[in-house]
N, C-alpha and C positions, 0 to 999 in steps of 0.2 A: 895296632888295630884300633886302639881307643881314640887316636887323633884323626880317624876318618870321619867322625861325626862331631858336630858342635854340641853345646849344652842343651840345645832345643831339640836335638835328634835329627837335624838336617845333615845330609851327606855332604862332606866338604872335599873329599879326595879319595884316591885309591892308592893302594901300595904299588910301587914301581914294578914289582914282579907279577902284577895281575895280568893274566893272559886272556881276559874276557872283555877288555876295554872296547874292542872293536864292536862287540855286540851291544854294549850298553851306552854308546856315546850319544844316543837320542833319548831325552827325557820327556815325560808327559808334559812338563812345563813348556817345552818347545811349541806345543799346540795352543798355548794361551795367547790370545791376541789382545793387545792393549787398545783401549777405546780411542786413544788419541790418534791411532794410525788409521781410523776409519775415514778420516777426512781426505786421505790421499786417494789417488786413482785406483781402479780395480786392478790394473796391470801391475802396479807396484806391490799391491797386497799379495797377488799371486806369486810374485818373485820372492817376497819375504817368506811365504809358506814353504818354498822349496829350499831356502837356505838353511844351513845347520849352524848353530852357534859354536864357533871354534874355541871361544874363550871358556867353555865349560858352563855348567848349569848355574842359574841364579840362586842366591841364598835367600831371596825374599820369601816371606810367608804369604801364600795366596789362599784367601778364604774360599770355601766351597762355592758360595753363591757368585763369586767373581770369576770362577773358572769358566773358560769358554773353549770347548773342545772342537767346535765346528765353526766355520765362518758364517757370519750372519747373511741373511738374504740380501741386505743392502750392500755388503761387501762383494757378494757374488754377482748381483745384477746391476749394481751402480746406484748412484744417489737419486737419479730422476725417475726411477721405476717404483711405482706403488706396489707393495707386496701384501697379500692377505693370506693368512694361514687358517685353514678350515680343518677342524678335527673331524674324524669319521663319526658317522652315526648321529650327528646333531641336526642334519637336514634331510628332508625326504629326497628321494632320487629325482622326483619330478621338479624340484626346486633347484634352480641353478645356484652354484656357489657365489658367483658374482652376477646378480640379476641386472639386466639392462635398465637404464634410466627411463621410466615411463612418464611422459608428459601428460598429466591429467587435463582433460578438456571437457567442460560441461555445457558449453554454448556453441551454437552454430555460428561460425564466423568466416569471413572471406580471407583467403590466404594473402592476397595483396589488395590494393585499392582497385575496385572494379572500374572499367572504363565508363565514362559518362558522356552525354551529348552536350554538356556545357563545360566551360573551363572552370576548374576549381580555383584558380587565381581570381577569376571574375567573381566567384561566390564569396571568397574572403574579402574582396574589395567591397562587395555589396553590404557586408556586415558593418561597414563604416557609415552607412547611410540609413539611419533608423526609419526614415519615411518610406523606404523601399522594402521594409521587413514586416512580416506578419507572423505572430505567434499564436497558433491555434491547436486545439485538442479535438481529435475525432472521438466522439463519445456516442453511446447508444446501447441497445440491449444485445444480449447474446445472439450470435449468428445473424446479425442484421447487415453484415458486410463491411465492417470498418477496416479489417486487415486486408480484405480483397480490394477495397477502394484505394488503400495505400499502395497495394501491389500495382494497381493500374497506373498510379503516378510514378512508381519506381520504374516500371517498364517504359514509360515515356521519357525518363531521364537517364536510365542506366542501359548501357549496351551489353546486355547479358543474354540476349536471345540465343546466341550460338551455344552457350553453356547449357541452356534449357533444352535445346534441340538434341543434345547428346544423351539426355536422360532416356532410360529404357524401362519398359514394363510398368510396374505400379507407380514408380517415381514420376513417370511422364504424365500420368493422369492426375497426380496430386497438384493442388494449388501451390503457387510460389510461396505465399505467407512469409514475405521477406522480413517482417518485424517480429516474427515468432522465433526467437533465438534459443530460448530455454528448451532443453531436451524434452521436458514434460509437456511443453506446449505442442511440440511436434507429435508426440505420442497420443495426447488426448484430443488434439484438434480444437483447442480452446486457448485464447490468450490469457496469460497469467500475469505478465509484467507489462508495464508501459514500454512502448517501442518508439524512441525518438528518430526523426528523419529531418534533415535540412536539405531542401531541394530548391533549385533555381527553376522557376516555372514561368512561361510566357503568358501574358494576357492576350485578349483578342486583338488588340492593336499592335502586338509584337513587343511591348515593353516587358522586360523581365523583372520578376520580384523574387526575393528570398523568402520562402515559406517554411518556417520552422514548425513541424507538426509532431504531435504526440499521439500515437495509436494506443488507445486505452482498452483494457479488457471489458468485455460486455457481461460477464457473469456477475450476478449480484454479490457473490461472496468476495469479489475483488474490487468492490466499490472504493476501497481505501486507496488503490492505485489511481482511480479517477480523481479523488479528492486531492491527492498529491500533484496530479497533472494540472487540474484547474487552477491551482494556486499560481502556477507559472505563466499561464497564457492570458492573452487579451481578448479571446473570443472562443466560442464553442461551435464546432461543426457537428450538428446533431444528425446522425444517420439512422433512418427509420426504414424498416422493411415495409414495402407497400401493402403486403398481405396482412401481416400481423399487427401493424399499426403501433401505437404508443403502448409500451409495456413497462414493467416495474422499474427497470434500470433507467429507461428513457425518462420516466416521470421524475425520478430522483435527480437526474442530471439537470433537467429543466429547472426544477425547484432550486437546486444549489446554485446554478448559473444566474438565475434571475435575482435571487436574494443577495448574491455577491456582485450584482451589476455587471455581469459579463454578457456582451451581445451574443445572440444566437443566430446561426444560419442553418437552414434545414436542407438535407439531401435525402430525397425519397429514392431509396435504392431498390434493386431487384425488379425493375419495371417490366422485365421480360416475363415475370410470373403472371402478370395480367394477361399476356398474350398466349403463352405456351401452357400454363398450368390451370389458371382459372378460366381461360378462353372467354374473357368478357368482351363484348362488342365495344368499339371505341366510345360510344356515348355513355355506357355504364362505367367504363374505365375512368372517365372524367370525374364521375361522382365519387368513385372510390378514392381517387387522388385528393379531391376536395375534402372528403371526410377525414383523411389522414392529416391534412393541413389544419383543419378545424380542431381535431383532437389535440394537437400540439398547442394551439392557441387557447383552448379551454383550460389546459393545465397551467399555462402562463397566467391566465386571468384568475384562476382559483388561488394561485400562489400570492399574487399581489392584487387583490380586488380593486377595480377602478383605475389601476395604473398599468394595465397590460398592453395598452396601445403602443407604448415605446418599444416593447420587445416583440410585438406581433409579427409573425412571418406570413408572407403571401407572395405568390409568384410574380404578381405585377409590381411588387416593391423591389423585386430582383434578389430577394434573400432566400429563395427556394430553388434548388437545383433538382433535376430528374436524372437518375443514373441507373446504369446496369454495370456494376463493376466487373462481373464475370465476362461480359462481352466487351469491356473496355471503352464504354462511352458515358459521357456526362454532358448535360447542357442546361442552360438557364433560358428563360424566354428571350432576353436580349441576345444571347449567343445564337439561338435558333433563328431569330429575326435577322441576325448578321449573315447567317448562311443563305437566307433568301436574298439579301441585298447583294451578296457575291454572285449568286446564280443569275440574278436579273440585274446585272451591273448597270445597265443604262437606264433603268426605270426610275432612278432618283428616290428610292425607298427610304423613308425616314425611320431608321431602326428604333430609336427610343419610343416614338409614337406608336409604331406598329407593334412593338413588344407589349405595350400597355393594353392593347386590344386583344391579346392572345389568352386572356384568362377571364373567368367570370361569365355573367349572363350577357355576353356580347355575341351576336350572331353575324355570320358572313352570308350575304345574299349574292349568289353567283351571277344572277341575271343583271342586277344593277351594279354589282361589284362594289357594294357599300357595306359598312358595319352598322348594325342597328341593335337596340336593346331587346327587341323581340324579332323572331323570325317572320319576315313578311312574305316569303316564298315557300312553296312546298319543299324545295331542295335546300332550304336554309339549314345550316348546321352551326353549332357553337364554334367560334373561331379556333379554340384550342383543339377541338376534335378535327376540324377541317384542315388546319395548317400544321398541326404537330402530331397528333395521335395517328391519323390515317396514313400519312407517309411512313411512319415507323411500322405500323401494322403491315403495310404493303411490302416494305423492304423485307420484313421477316417472312411473310408468306411466300413471296417470290423466291427468296434464297433457299427456303426449305423444300419447296415443292417442285421447282422447275428443273428440267434436265440441264446438264452442264452447257450445252450449245445455246439453249434459249436464255439461260441465266447470264451467259457472257454478254449477250446483246442488251439484256435488261440492265445489268450493272454498268456497262459502258455508257449507256444513256444517262446514268447518274454520275458519271465521272469516276467509277470504281473499276480499276483494272487489276484483274487477278490472272495468275499464270494457269495454264491448263491443269497442272498437277494440283494447284490450290482449289480449282473448281471441282475437283473430284474428291476433296477431303471430306471427312465426316461432317455431319450437320453442325455440330457445336463449333468446330474449328472454322468452318466456312462462314458461319454467322459472325464469328468474332472478327475475321479478316474483313468481311464486308462492312460491318459496323464501324471498325476502326478507321477505314478509309472514308466512310460516309460522314462520320461525326468529327473526325480529326482529334487532335489533343484536347485535353480538358481546359481550354482557355476560359470557358464560361464560369467554371468553378473558381478559377483564379480571380476573374473580375469580381465575382460575388464576394470572395474573402477580402479583396483589397477595398471594395466599396463599403462593406458593412462591418468589418472588424477594424478597430483602431490600430494604428501603428504603435510601437513600443513607447514613443514619446507621448502620444495621446493616452495610452493605457496606463502610464506610470502613476497618474493621479489616483486612479481607482485602487491600485495596489497599495499606495501609501495610506490613503484614507481608511481602507478596510483592514490592513494587516500590520502597518508599521506602528511600533509602540512608542516611538520617540516624538519630540515636538516637531512641528512642521515649518518652523521659521529659521532653520539652520542652513548653513552653506552646504552641508552634506545632502539635505533634502532637496535643495535647489539643483544640485548636480544630478540627483536621481530623477527629478522631474524633467530635466532637459536631456536625459540619457547622455551626459557629458562623459566622453571616453577619456578625457584628460583629468577627470575629477578623482576623488578618493575611491579606492576599490570597495565595492559592496556587492556581494553575491548572496542571493537567497537560495539556499540548498534545501530541496524537499525530498530527494530520492537518492538512494545508494544502489549502484549496479555492481554486482560482483565481477571480478576478473574471470577470464576464461578457465583458469585452474581453480577458481573459488577460494583462493588463499587470501585474497584482499578485496577491497572495495574502492570504487571511484565515486566521487560525489557529483551528482547532477543538479544543476541549478540554473538560475537566470542572473546574468550580470545586470545589476540595477544602475551601477555607476562605475566609471573607471574602465580599465582594461586588465583582464586576467592574463598574466604572463608566467611562463615557467621560471622558477628560481625566486619568485616573489615571497617575501616574508609577510605573513598575515596572522590575524587573530581569529580563532574559530570560537564563536559565541554559541553556546548550547541553548536549549529551550529554557533552562532554569536561570539563565544569566539576567541579572538586573544591576543597576549602578550601585545599589546598596550591597549586593552580594555578588562579587565577581568570581566566585568559586568555579562556575561553569564556563571558564575561559581557558583556552589553550593556545599557545603560540606554535605556528607550524610554517612550513615552507612548501609552496606549490611545486611539485616535482614535474608534472606534465599538464599540458592544456590541450584538449582535443575538441573537435567538433564531432558530436556523437551521431552515428548513422546506423544504429542497431547492430548490424552485422560487421561493421568495421568502424574504426575511429580515425579521423583525419588529424594527425598531429599538427599543431600550429604554433606560431610564435606569440600569439595573443588573440583574445576574443574580446571585442569592445562591448560597451553597454548596449542593452536591448536584445541580446542574443542568448541562446541556451549554451551552456558550457559544461564540459566534463572535466573535473579536476582530479589529479592524482596527488597523493601524499598528504591530504588534509582530513582523511576520514577517521583517524584513530579515535577522536573524542566524539564523533557524531553518532547519535543513536537513531533518531528519526529525522529531525530537521535541524538546520543551523543557519547562522548568518556569518558569512566570512567577510571580515572588514580589514582595511589597511591598518598597519601598526599605529599610525598616527593620522588623525582626521584634521581637516583645516581648522585653524584657530583653537586647537586642542579641545574640540568638542567631545562630549561623551558619546560612546557607541551604544546604540540601541538595537534590539533584535526585531525580526518579523515574528508575528504570533505563531505558536504551534498550529498544526493543521486542525481544522474543524471537520470531523468526519460525518458521514451521513447517518451512522448509527454506531452502536457499541459492540464490543466483543463479548459474547455471552456463552460461547461454546468452549467447554473446558475439558482438557485431558491432563493426566499426570504422567510424567515420563521418568524412567530410571534406566541406567545402563545394565545390560545383562551381566557384565563383569564389573563388580563394584570398584575395582581399581581404576576403571576408565571414567570415573565421575568427573575429574578435571577436564578430560577431553570433551565430555558431553556438555559441560558448562560453557566451554569455549564455543562449541557448536551452537548452543542456545543464544549466546551473545551475538553470534553472526546472523542467525535466523532473525533475531530481533531487529537487526539493522536492515535486513533484506525486505521484510514485509511491514508496511507502514502501520497497520492496525493491530499487529500481534502484541500480546503482553506476556512476559515470562516473569514468574515470581516464585518465591519459596514460601509454602504455607507454614503455619506454626508446627504442624506435624512433621515437617522436614520434606514433604513432597515438593517436587519441582513441577510447577503447574504451567501449562501453556494455554492461553486464551485466544480464541480466534472467532471468525464470523460464521462458519458453517462447516459441513462435512468435507466438501471439495477443498475448501481453503486449508483445513487442518490436514487433509491427505497430502496436499502439496508441501505444506510446512514440514511434516514429518518425513516426507521423501527427501527434502533438501537437507534436513538434519542428519538423516542416515547416510545419504550418498555424497552430498556436496561438502557440508561444513564440519561434520564430526567423523565421517567415514567409519561408522561403528554400528553395531546392532543395539537397539534399545527396546525396552519393554514399555508398552503403552497401556494405560488403564482404560476401562470402559469410559466412554464420554459421559460427562455430567454437565451441569450448567451452573452459572452464578445465581445466587439468590440475593435478595435485599430484605431488610427488616424495616418495618414501619409501624405506626400506631394509627388507630381509627377513632380514638376518643382522647379527651384531656385527662391528665393524671387524676386518679381518684383522690389523692391527697398531695399536699406539698411534701416532697421527699427531701430530707436533709442528710448531709454526710459530714462527719467530723474528721479533721485531719488526724494523722497518727499521734501527734503530740497533744490533741484535745484542745488546742488553743484557737482553732478557726472552725467556723461552721458555714456550710454552703447549702442553700435551699433552692431547689429547682422544680419546674413543672414542664412536662412534655405535652405537646399537642400536635395534631396533623396540620400541615401547611395548606393554605387555600389552593384550590385547583388552578393549575397553570403556572404557579411560581417555580416549581421544579424545572419545567421546560424552559422558562425564561432564563433561569440561572445557567442551565446547561448550554443554551444556545448563545450565551454571552450578551443578552439584552441588558442585563444589569451586572456590574462588576464591583466586587467588594473593595477593589483597590481604587475605585473612583472616589472623588471627594464625598464626604458624609452628606452634604446637602443634595448632591446629585442622586445618590442611592436613596436617600429619604424621599426625594421628590418622586422617584419611580414608584416606590411602594405606596405613597399617598395617592398618586393619580390613578394607578392601575388596580390597587387592591384595598383602597379605603383605609390604610393605616393612619392613625393620628400622628401628629407631628413628633411627639415625644417617643412613641414606639418606633417610628421609621428611622429616627436619628440615633437610636440606641441599638441598632443592629451591629453587633460586634464582629461576626465572622460567618462565612459559609464554610461548611465542613463535609468531609475531612480536607478537601482542597478548595481553592478559590472558585472552582466552577462545579462544586458538588451541591446537590439539592437538600441541604439541611441548614438551618439558621440558628445562631446563638444570639439571643437578645437579652440585653440588660433591662430588667423590668423592676429594678429597685427604685425607691423614691429618694431624692436627695435629702429629704428631711430625716430619713431613717438610717441612711448609710453615709459614712464619710467618703465623699467622691475621690478625694486625694488618695486615700488608702486603697480604694477600689481600683483606681488606675494603676497602682503599683503592682497589682496581681492580675491585671487584665490579660497580659500575654500568657501567663501560666494557666489561667482558666481556659483560654483559647486552645492551648496545647492539649489539655485534658479533654476538651470537647472534641478536638480533632482525633485524638486517640480513640475515644469512645465511639465516634461515628464511623471510624474506619473498620472496627470490628465490633459488631453488636453483641448483645448478651445471649440471643437465642442460639445462634450457631456460628458466631464469629464471621458473619457476612456483613457487608457495609449497611449502615442505616440510611434510609431514604425518606424524603418527604416529611421530615419531622422538625418542629421548632422547639428549641429548649430555651425556657425563660428563667433567668436568675431572679427569683422573687425576693430573696433576702440573703444577706451575708454578714457575718461578724468576724472580724479579723483581729489578730494579735497586734498590739501597737508596735512591738519590736520587729524589725525587718527580718531578723534571723529566724523568727518563729513562723514566718509566712513565705518561706522560700519555695522554689519549684518542686523540690522533693516532697514537700507537704501538700501543696495545692494541686499539682497535676493529677496524681492518682485519686485525690478526693473529688475533683471535678469530674473525672471519669466515672467514679462510683455514683455520684449524684445524677449524672446523665443516665446511667444504667437503671438505677432504682426508679427514677421518674418515668423512664421508658417502659419498664415492666409493669408499672401501675396504670398505664394508659392504654389498656387492651392491645398488646402487641400482636402484629400479624406478619406473616411471611409473604414476600412478593416474589413472583417468578417472571422471567422474560417470556414474551409471546412473539412468535413469528407471524408475520403476515404471509399468507400462502397464495400464490397466484399460479393458476394452471391454464395451459392452452392445449386443446386436444379436440378430437372429433366428438360428435354427439354421444357416442357410446361411452366415452371415458368420463363423462360428467357424473354418472351414477356411481362409478368406481371411486371417484374422489369423495363423494358423500359417505360411502361405506367405510373407506380407509380412515377418513377424518373422525368419524363417529367412534371408532375403536380407540382413538388416541386423545380423547378429551378435546377434540377440535370441533369447529362448526363452520358452515358455509355462510358467508355474508351476502354474496350476490352471484348470479350466473346469467349468462346471456350470449347470443351469437355475436361473432365479430362481423361487422357489416361487409357484405359483398364476398364472403368466403364461407366454406362449409365448416369453419372452425368455431369452437365455443371457448369463452373465457370465464373461469370461475375464480372468485376470490373468497378467502376464508381466513381463519385464525387457528393456530395450533401452538400449544405450549412447547417451548424449546426442549424441555426434558423428555417430552413424548415424541419428538421429531426425529430421533436417531433411527435411520433406516427407512424413514417415511418415503423418501424419493424412490428408493429401490422397490419398496412395497407397491407403490403406485404404478411403477413401470411394469411390474409383473402383472398387476391387475388389468392394465390397459394394453398389454403386449407391446409396450414401448411407444404407444401412439400419443402420449402426453408429455409435455415438457413442464417442469415445475420450477418456480422461483420462491425461495424462502428468505425473507428479509426481517431483521429485528424490527418490531413495530412498537411495543410498549411494555411497561411493567404492570403486571396484574396481580391483585391480591389472591393468594391461594385460599380456597374455601376451608373453613374450620379454624378452631382455636389451637395454636401450637402448644399452649400450656395446659390443655385439658387432659388431666391424668386419668379421667374416667374412661378414656378411649383405650381399648385393648387391641393391639396389633398382633396378628398371628403371622409367623414366618411362612413365606411362599404363598401368601394370600394377598390379593390386591386390596389396598385400603379403600374404605367407602369414601364417598365424595366429601363428607364432612370431617373425615379423619386424614385427609391428604396433607394438610399443613403439619399436623403432628408427626405423620410418617416421614415427611421430608426433613423436619428438624432433627428427629432422632437418628435417622440414617446419616445425615450430614455430620452430626456430632460424633457418631461412631467412626465415620471415615476420617475425621480429623483427629481422632484419638482423644476426644474430650469426654468428660464425665457424662453419664447417660442422660441426666435430666438437668433442667434449669431450675435453680432455687432462688427465689427472691431474697431469702434470708442472707444469702451470700453478699448482697449489695446493700441491704438496709441496715441501719444502725440497730443493735440488739434491742434497745429499749423501745424504739419505734416499731420494730417487728412484733415485740410482745404486746404492745398496746393495740396494734392492728389485729393480732390474733385473738385477743380477748374481745375486741369489738365485733368480731365476726366478718370483717372485710376480707380477711384471708381465710380460706378454708382448706389450705394445704398444710401438710405436716412440715415440721422444721427440716 
């Protein structure tokens, strides 16, 4: 019996006389399957399972974790079948064990390339001829008809009428809004993003041109999109509602375009409102149109006094078009004169001469059939009224009022042929069909754009002069000026469009030189790139090249210079704008960037965000990075307190940003703080004493004085009129000529701070006889860094300092370089800035919105009431000429503007529209350091306690100590002497 088991206790045999061997000839080990056998087919495995080991059991030791009592799913179902095991009770019944793959889609897009009335091959061929191309932006105020105008051109070029006819119910009545692709745009009925379209459009003489258009948003909060669009185009199509006239956004676009030397053409839209809504007689309608034209010219003249003639718009110059985008018609005076020439073909009508007589104080005398400066006959009418307005009025009145039978005869006499079913359509559709046949396609608009907007070759000079940072005498610049498609690749990117699933971005820009092709290796130069500091440069490969058409992209093998392009695969390092250049430039020239965007105003509306589930913080940060890419003017940063702060332009803007963060980019719920605003800190007097600061090692002493800047300097620095990177002589000359600085002071301006375009100045005011200039130069950069650090976060409540000049009046430095390193000088320079700042009557500045309201007469008093409650006031009010509407302008502090628009709508029952635009920085009343002010909780602060209230609340929000103490920044002995002399009356 003993020899049946080995020394390890394993069974090795049975006695010959055992009568139970038939029962125990299958051991548990027979069900153990070796891993090596898994690679064989399922059928072979099954066969092995059935076979019994005739040679007897194995003597091997099998560990418990290696035992396999049942075949694996892979052995049962085969190698190519994916198997998932789901334990019970870990998922809800409503959730499938294997959920279907859901393709997320956040934009409206075409399933395939829609059919068009032109050849796409012809369009790509046209791209090679820059003289046949025009790059324009459609810009104007909210609801003035930019997207509807684009729809009119889309309907003329795209064969999508059948698709639209299949719409039913509410969808059928909705506008097309082809360039509104973001789901929020569809829900809100307002454009949020720029929509590009490249269309081949024929001119009056039948010649086709490639018009690259950008449909920009009209809401003032999204003016950043307009700024990004205007950077790429050669001209602006200004669209103005004939009733409302020039509004806030229109004014900003005109100023920006004129100051950047972009030609303007005007489209006066919604002409049918004069007939159907205001019911103005033709003679009065002429004066209304003239008033709109003059409004535009007044803004141009006020922007550049004495030089406005170059940009002046006027119908007789051919740069004003009249349109009704809802009814699908648009004409200029030359195109309307051309219609007369076609109608009276044998009359030999001189179209250019006739069109010049169709505007202004020129009358047509029907008796003598002559034009005169004054009406000589009783029946004399202005030529524009007689030849243009009256025919349009008659067409509208006949179409609306006549029975189908009579209307058929009337329209056929005009060459308009409609089917009987069309004649019985509702008034809106009937008018649209009649107008489309009467006016035809918008050839007049194309003529106007071709004649008054330069081609990419002619417009390249303006782009390089205004925005290019490099020298202008290089081969690269030559190829950009000539739009050389065989030159080195240069693409100026100003916009990022997210993909349909919002997981990535494509870069939208203008090809300045060369040809963008898929598979090309390029260098992506960010906004911080310079030749000295090449850190902001990334090498990438262009994965895709498209022609962007808003709802669909046309993949192409290359896009040559002078055109807009959508690039895939180069967006990783791009945040706002970038310059994409070839890996090697001719003659090994250095690469330079195009300047970052200059926006109309700043972001001052601030909210803090945090994830509801703290573990999702990385997910939120990734979402914030993507949102930062998507919106040109948004700023995201982390405060000292650890808050993640988002800065935007206004309530609607922030609402859209947070929607995209929650739904598109982070796909999570987030907590949002109550909105607050940015503040700035400034001084109103010169420092009471010269404030000095000693370095920690007591071997260096820095003395400074703070004083307010002269009025206008801050604006000049921010607008880029003076640049600290320019040569010293040039900067000095600017301050000498404009602000009366003496030669020594102007040439000793060391820095603007905290950045190169920030409105604070660091000036060296030491005398060469007192200070060793060689030693001073050795610490110049470290003093600049301390100044930059100090002005970025002021001492009152860690908000940026603004409008302050810091003068270094004296400095004593250790002779050994080791004792005057950055670690010693930088924090000392910061302390010197702070102490001199606090001794110069510091004040808090708050941003102020300019508020513009349009409404009926009853809503004017409501605005006065609501503004008065919110520390705001009205500047002007008055009627809009030729309409029952009133326009009111005023100012309101940003911190008091939250909910203002909703409040006003409630007061006016929705009859008023409001635009709030950042206007200026204003000093908050009161002394922020006045400790005698007592603030009680839940009680509003008095007018003179406002500054103190804001400072304390901001410090609390940021987790700072309750009060600001000058002793923290002053040297102890200086503080004691000031205390004894009575200059300071505050406790230590």
